[in-house]
DOMAR-863350 format. One line per 4 residues: number of its first residue (from 1); their letters; for each residue z, y, x of C-alpha. Coordinates in steps of 0.25 Angstrom, whole numbers, m for minus. Each point is the difference from the previous one (the first is absolute). Example, Ala and Ser with C-alpha at 12.3 -4.5 7.8 and 13.67 -1.06 7.14 Angstrom:
<sites>
1	as	31/m18/49 | m2/14/6;
</sites>
This chain:
<sites>
1	mrkl	195/m135/m155 | m13/m4/m6 | m4/14/m3 | 4/4/14;
5	lsfv	m8/m11/6 | m12/5/m8 | 2/14/4 | 0/m4/15;
9	ilfs	m13/m8/m1 | m7/11/m8 | 5/10/11 | m5/m9/11;
13	cfvf	m13/m1/m6 | m1/15/m2 | 4/2/15 | m11/m10/4;
17	fipf	m11/8/m7 | 5/14/4 | m10/0/12 | m12/m3/m9;
21	lnat	4/12/m9 | m3/10/11 | m14/m4/1 | m11/m1/m10;
25	pqhg	m14/m7/2 | m10/10/6 | m15/m1/2 | 2/5/14;
29	iamh	9/5/11 | 0/12/9 | 7/0/14 | 3/15/m2;
33	gslk	m2/9/m12 | m7/m5/m12 | m13/m8/m3 | m13/7/m1;
37	ypkn	m6/m9/m10 | 6/m2/m14 | 3/m14/m7 | m14/0/m7;
41	fthf	m8/5/12 | m14/m7/0 | m4/1/15 | 3/7/13;
45	dvvn	m7/14/2 | m7/m4/13 | m9/m11/m7 | m12/0/m9;
49	pnap	6/m8/m12 | m15/m2/m4 | m5/m5/13 | m11/m11/m3;
53	kgge	3/m14/5 | m9/m9/8 | m8/0/13 | 5/m3/14;
57	lkla	7/8/11 | m3/m4/15 | 10/6/10 | 1/m2/15;
61	ivgt	12/m4/8 | 1/1/15 | 8/m12/5 | 2/m14/m6;
65	ydtl	9/m9/m9 | 5/m14/2 | 10/m2/m12 | 0/3/m15;
69	npfi	16/1/1 | 3/15/0 | 15/m2/0 | 3/m5/14;
73	lkgs	m1/5/14 | m9/m11/5 | m15/2/m1 | m8/12/m5;
77	ppag	m3/0/m16 | m13/5/m5 | m2/14/m6 | 4/3/m14;
81	irdi	7/m13/m3 | 14/6/m3 | m6/11/m9 | m9/m8/m9;
85	mfes	6/m13/m1 | 15/2/m1 | 8/8/m10 | 14/6/m1;
89	lmkr	9/3/m11 | m4/15/0 | m11/8/6 | 1/13/8;
93	spde	m6/12/m6 | m11/6/10 | 3/15/m3 | 15/0/0;
97	pfsl	10/m1/12 | 6/m13/m4 | m1/m4/m15 | m2/m14/m5;
101	yglv	m6/m4/m13 | 0/m14/m7 | m10/m11/4 | 6/m14/m1;
105	aesv	12/7/m5 | m1/7/m13 | 13/7/1 | 11/3/10;
109	emdp	15/3/m2 | 7/7/12 | 15/3/2 | 2/15/3;
113	drsw	6/m3/13 | m11/m10/3 | 10/m12/2 | m9/m9/m8;
117	viyt	m14/0/m7 | m5/m9/m12 | m15/m3/m1 | m6/m5/m13;
121	lnsk	m13/m7/2 | m12/2/m8 | m2/m12/m10 | m15/0/4;
125	akwq	2/m1/15 | m6/m13/5 | m5/m7/13 | m14/m2/2;
129	dgdp	2/m15/m4 | 5/5/m14 | 15/m3/2 | 9/12/m4;
133	itak	7/8/11 | 15/m2/m3 | 13/6/5 | 1/m13/9;
137	dvaf	m12/4/7 | 6/13/3 | 12/m6/5 | m8/m10/8;
141	sykt	m8/11/7 | 12/7/4 | 7/m12/6 | m12/m4/7;
145	yleh	m2/13/7 | 15/1/3 | m1/m14/7 | m14/0/6;
149	gtsg	m6/14/m1 | m2/11/11 | 11/7/7 | m2/12/m9;
153	qqma	1/m8/m13 | 13/m7/5 | 6/13/4 | m2/6/m14;
157	ykkv	2/m12/m8 | 14/m3/6 | 5/12/m8 | m1/m8/m12;
161	kevd	13/m6/m4 | m5/m9/m11 | m12/m3/m9 | 3/m4/m14;
165	iind	m10/m7/m9 | 4/6/m14 | m11/m8/m7 | m15/m4/2;
169	rkvk	m4/15/m1 | 12/7/6 | 5/1/14 | 11/8/6;
173	ftfn	3/4/15 | 13/5/4 | 2/7/13 | 10/1/12;
177	kvdg	6/13/5 | m4/4/14 | 10/9/7 | 7/2/m14;
181	kydg	m13/4/m7 | m11/m7/m8 | m14/1/6 | m7/9/m11;
185	empf	m13/m6/4 | 3/m15/m3 | m4/0/m15 | m13/5/5;
189	lmgm	m2/m10/11 | 2/m11/m9 | m9/6/m10 | m11/0/11;
193	mlli	3/m14/4 | m13/m8/0 | 2/m12/m9 | m3/m15/3;
197	pehf	0/m12/m10 | 11/m10/2 | m8/m11/m6 | m11/2/11;
201	fkdk	9/3/12 | 13/m9/m2 | m6/m12/8 | m8/8/10;
205	nfek	4/5/14 | 0/15/m3 | m1/4/15 | m12/m8/3;
209	tglt	m13/7/3 | m13/m6/m7 | m13/3/m7 | 3/m5/m13;
213	pflt	1/11/m11 | 14/1/m7 | 2/0/m15 | 2/15/m4;
217	sgpy	0/9/m12 | m9/11/5 | m13/5/m5 | m8/m7/11;
221	kvvk	m2/m14/5 | m5/m5/14 | m14/m7/m2 | m6/m1/14;
225	iepg	6/1/14 | m7/m1/13 | 12/0/9 | 1/12/9;
229	rsit	m14/5/m5 | 1/4/m15 | 7/m2/m13 | m4/2/m14;
233	yqrd	8/2/m12 | m4/m1/m15 | 6/8/m11 | 7/m9/m10;
237	pnyw	m5/2/m14 | 12/m5/m6 | 10/9/8 | 12/2/m9;
241	akdl	3/14/4 | m14/6/0 | 3/10/m12 | 14/4/4;
245	pvnk	1/16/3 | 3/m2/14 | m13/m8/2 | m9/8/m8;
249	gyfn	m12/5/9 | 4/m10/11 | m7/m13/5 | m14/4/m5;
253	fdtl	m9/m9/9 | m3/m14/m4 | 0/m4/15 | 7/6/12;
257	hfdy	m6/m5/13 | 6/3/14 | m9/m3/13 | 7/0/13;
261	ykna	m6/6/13 | 4/0/14 | 0/15/2 | m3/13/m7;
265	avaf	m14/2/5 | m5/m13/m6 | 7/3/m13 | m7/14/0;
269	eafk	m13/m7/2 | 3/m9/m12 | 3/13/m9 | m13/6/4;
273	agdv	m8/m12/m4 | 7/0/m14 | 8/m13/3 | 13/8/m1;
277	hare	1/10/m12 | 11/10/5 | 7/4/12 | 11/10/5;
281	esdm	m4/6/13 | 11/4/10 | m9/4/11 | m4/14/m2;
285	gkwa	m11/m1/11 | m6/m12/m7 | 1/8/m14 | m8/11/6;
289	qydf	m11/m10/3 | m1/m6/m13 | m15/2/0 | m8/m12/m5;
293	paih	m11/m2/m11 | 10/m3/m11 | 7/13/2 | m13/8/0;
297	ntlv	m4/m8/m13 | 13/3/m7 | 3/m15/m1 | 13/2/8;
301	kkie	9/12/m4 | 10/6/10 | 13/7/m5 | 11/7/7;
305	iphq	14/1/m7 | 10/10/6 | 13/m6/2 | 11/3/m10;
309	hqvg	9/m12/3 | 8/m6/11 | m7/m4/13 | 10/m9/7;
313	mqaf	2/m1/15 | m10/m6/10 | 7/0/13 | 2/m7/14;
317	afnt	13/m8/m2 | 9/m2/11 | 8/m14/0 | 14/5/4;
321	rrdl	4/m15/1 | m7/1/14 | 9/6/11 | m12/9/3;
325	fkdp	1/8/m13 | 15/0/m3 | 2/14/6 | m5/11/m10;
329	rvrr	m3/9/12 | m11/m10/4 | m6/0/m14 | 0/15/m1;
333	alay	m6/1/14 | m12/m9/m4 | m3/9/m12 | m3/11/9;
337	vfdf	m12/m6/6 | m7/m5/m13 | m11/11/m2 | m2/0/m14;
341	dwln	m8/12/0 | m11/m5/9 | 0/m13/m7 | m2/6/m13;
345	ksty	m11/9/5 | m8/m10/8 | 2/m12/m9 | 2/4/m14;
349	hssl	m8/13/m1 | 13/8/m2 | 2/m6/m13 | 14/m4/2;
353	trtt	13/7/m3 | 12/m3/9 | 10/m8/m7 | 14/6/2;
357	sffd	8/m8/m10 | 1/m14/m5 | m1/6/m14 | m11/10/3;
361	ntel	m7/8/m11 | 11/m2/m10 | 13/7/m4 | 7/m11/7;
365	aakg	m3/4/14 | 11/7/9 | m6/14/3 | 7/12/7;
369	lpeg	15/m2/2 | 9/m8/m9 | 7/6/m12 | 7/m3/m13;
373	kela	2/m14/m3 | m8/m5/12 | 9/8/9 | 12/m6/m7;
377	lles	m4/m14/3 | m4/3/15 | 14/7/2 | 7/m13/m3;
381	frdk	m6/m5/13 | m1/12/9 | 7/m7/11 | m10/m11/0;
385	lpke	m13/8/m1 | m7/9/11 | 4/14/m1 | m15/4/m2;
389	vfee	1/m6/m14 | 8/12/m5 | m6/10/10 | m15/m2/0;
393	pytl	m11/m3/m9 | m7/m13/5 | m13/3/7 | m10/m9/8;
397	ptfs	m5/4/14 | m13/6/1 | m10/3/11 | m2/14/m3;
401	kgsr	6/5/13 | m7/m11/8 | 4/m14/4 | 8/5/13;
405	enlk	11/5/m8 | 1/m12/m8 | 0/m9/12 | 11/8/6;
409	iard	9/m2/m12 | m3/m15/m1 | 3/m2/15 | 13/8/m2;
413	llke	4/m9/m12 | m3/m13/7 | 8/5/13 | 12/2/m9;
417	agwv	m2/m14/m5 | 0/m6/14 | m15/m1/3 | m7/6/12;
421	tkgg	m14/0/6 | m2/m8/13 | m14/m1/6 | m6/5/m13;
425	qlvn	7/m10/m8 | 12/2/m10 | 11/m9/3 | 15/m2/m4;
429	ektg	9/7/10 | 10/m12/0 | m9/m12/m1 | m13/5/6;
433	kpft	m7/m7/m12 | m13/7/m3 | m2/6/m14 | m11/m8/m7;
437	feil	m2/m5/m14 | m10/m5/m10 | m6/7/m12 | m3/m11/m10;
441	lnvp	m11/3/m10 | m6/m8/m12 | m14/6/m1 | m10/5/11;
445	enek	m2/13/m7 | 14/5/5 | m3/m3/14 | m6/14/2;
449	iala	14/6/m4 | 8/m9/9 | m9/1/12 | 0/15/0;
453	farn	16/m1/m1 | 0/m10/12 | m8/10/8 | 9/11/m2;
457	lkql	12/m9/3 | m6/m3/13 | 3/14/4 | 14/m3/m1;
461	gita	m1/m12/9 | 1/m9/m12 | m9/m12/m2 | m3/m3/m15;
465	tvrt	m10/m12/m3 | m7/m1/m13 | m1/m13/m7 | m7/m3/m13;
469	adas	4/m13/m6 | m7/m8/m11 | 6/0/m14 | 9/m12/1;
473	qyta	5/3/14 | 3/14/m4 | 7/m4/m12 | 9/m10/7;
477	rqtn	4/10/11 | 2/11/m10 | 8/m8/m9 | 9/m5/11;
481	mdfd	1/14/7 | m6/m6/12 | m7/13/5 | 3/13/9;
485	milh	m7/10/m9 | m9/m2/m12 | m9/10/m8 | 6/m1/m15;
489	fwgh	m1/7/m13 | 12/1/m9 | m4/4/m15 | 9/4/m11;
493	smsp	1/4/m14 | 4/13/m6 | 13/m7/m3 | 5/m7/13;
497	gqeq	10/m10/m2 | 4/m14/4 | m12/m1/10 | 7/10/9;
501	ifyw	11/m10/3 | m11/m10/3 | m7/10/9 | 12/6/8;
505	ssea	13/m6/m3 | 9/m7/11 | m1/m13/m9 | m15/0/1;
509	adkp	0/3/15 | 2/m15/3 | m7/m7/m11 | m14/m5/2;
513	gtrn	m10/5/m10 | 7/14/m3 | m7/13/4 | 11/5/9;
517	ypgi	m10/m1/11 | 8/10/9 | 13/m8/m1 | 8/11/m5;
521	kspv	15/m3/m1 | 7/13/m5 | 12/1/m10 | m6/14/m3;
525	vdsf	m13/m5/m4 | 6/m12/m8 | 9/11/m7 | m12/8/m4;
529	cnai	m8/m12/m4 | 11/m4/m10 | 1/14/m5 | m14/m1/m4;
533	tnak	2/m12/m8 | 12/5/m6 | m5/14/m4 | 2/2/m15;
537	ered	m8/13/m1 | m14/4/6 | 7/12/8 | 9/m10/7;
541	lvaa	m11/m10/3 | m8/12/7 | 12/4/8 | 3/m14/5;
545	vral	m15/m3/3 | 0/14/8 | 12/m4/8 | m6/m14/3;
549	drtl	m13/7/4 | 7/10/9 | 8/m11/7 | m11/m9/2;
553	lwgh	m9/11/6 | 11/5/10 | 3/m14/4 | m14/0/6;
557	yvip	m3/m15/m4 | m15/3/m2 | m11/9/5 | m7/5/m13;
561	lghr	m15/1/m1 | m7/7/m11 | m5/m1/m14 | m12/4/m8;
565	tkdc	1/12/m9 | m10/m7/m10 | m5/m14/m4 | m15/m3/3;
569	vayw	m6/m11/m9 | m14/m4/m1 | m5/m10/m11 | m13/m5/m7;
573	nhid	m4/8/m12 | 1/m12/m10 | 15/1/2 | 8/11/m7;
577	hppl	15/5/0 | 10/7/m9 | 2/15/2 | 6/3/14;
581	gptg	14/7/m1 | 11/3/9 | 4/m15/3 | m13/0/9;
585	lpsi	m8/m13/1 | m1/m8/m13 | 4/m14/1 | m12/m10/1;
589	htlw	5/m6/m12 | m3/12/m8 | m15/0/4 | m11/m5/m9;
593	akrk	m14/m4/1 | m10/9/m8 | m7/m7/m11 | m15/m2/3;
</sites>
């Protein structure tokens, strides 16, 4: 009996440890495929590992800030604070689709089915007060975000079944299944979670705004604030991770200073005067007019970097929560009177290319007709999708044949949807209510786009008013989905994932603070978002993203604008940068000041 009991105990212990036998500690993890950088790598290829340290970088921000808390919806935090003050367990590689390498964590173990992940912390990791970063801090960070974080954090972190503190330096996250599957991105999301110290936050109100700097572990500290006007960060000479491979070539300036300006014109004048050291120019008309003494004296350099990366989607977004925009025929009709070609020529010197995909300029974009795995995904919902999804490549209206034909198509669509013209005004056939709405903007620079659109809408009998709100008012209205139409930009990486749920899912539609601004509630979209996070191989991811892209486009939730085919940057010549590659603009944290 004693031998049998001993065997049972031994067998139970063995069974308990079986999951751990399936994984070994690694220096990094890749979402799909294998890692680019080996265990003994010294630095990322996109940096200069020998960049000199020192000097100051001054940058301009148009807008304001009113809080140093970057984790809540209330208030506007200052530029840079998340990137240079807070750290995560792992750091994302800048030149791979989605790979993470050790930062606060020196190694990671991940179950093959991604049902759990274990992070072992670097023994040298410490907060700026000298206290070590422990597994308790990791667990505290997770629990704090789950209870008090943004809607996006709560949506993601609720997929964590439990967090176990194995010892001071080892923490394990176990995940819940979603629709019978584990979300393959969850180990990565936990690896990118920004860490906060328990001993600093445990007695504080995490959801409170304020201008008192937090205790963090990153390479910089806040040393001076002028609320709403400027903020200055100083590099910490005792930063614990300055020599890690993931940080080599980064954080080269002793001082980072951000000045805030009311508008882009004033910020540009500050750059010309040398009070701002570098700027990216999005206005091609202004770029052509960079004609001031410092340019002629070669004190300021201009560079143009052709796009070889994702460009995102900037578009007018309909709020389908409004009765006015619930009918896709109405949304499609309005797109017929947005004259992108005229706007591009008259305002942007023909420098823009029309955006025709949420994932334009990448292999993720839905082009032509669906085929292969993408088609198989779409076929599952054939009865819930417009027939055009399967029969026509998605295209946007153009004015090549003149505006008269576009106006006729738009009027026909509006008539089908129950709108008629009376006395030059478009009204609802049943209620007699006029078709009027507001385009809400956050910067005056976009007024020229919205006003041009409003003029064309007038030809349909539609009255569109343009309103530019201040930063705090715009943020509040956007956060609470209190708008008819906004002009918004959705960015993405080369490996889309959980953020697509945050952008487009039914769950996100009614949650303040998400980016489902159109208010999309579609089981088809939900399914494709989940297929993205569950994709095991790159080809499965690409197929799911294309299916999502095509579904969103044919839903007519937005009117796409355009994107530049190159990045335009000007900088004073005491600033230098690493070699430019296919990833496009270098991170400001890889720049450095030339030695005098």
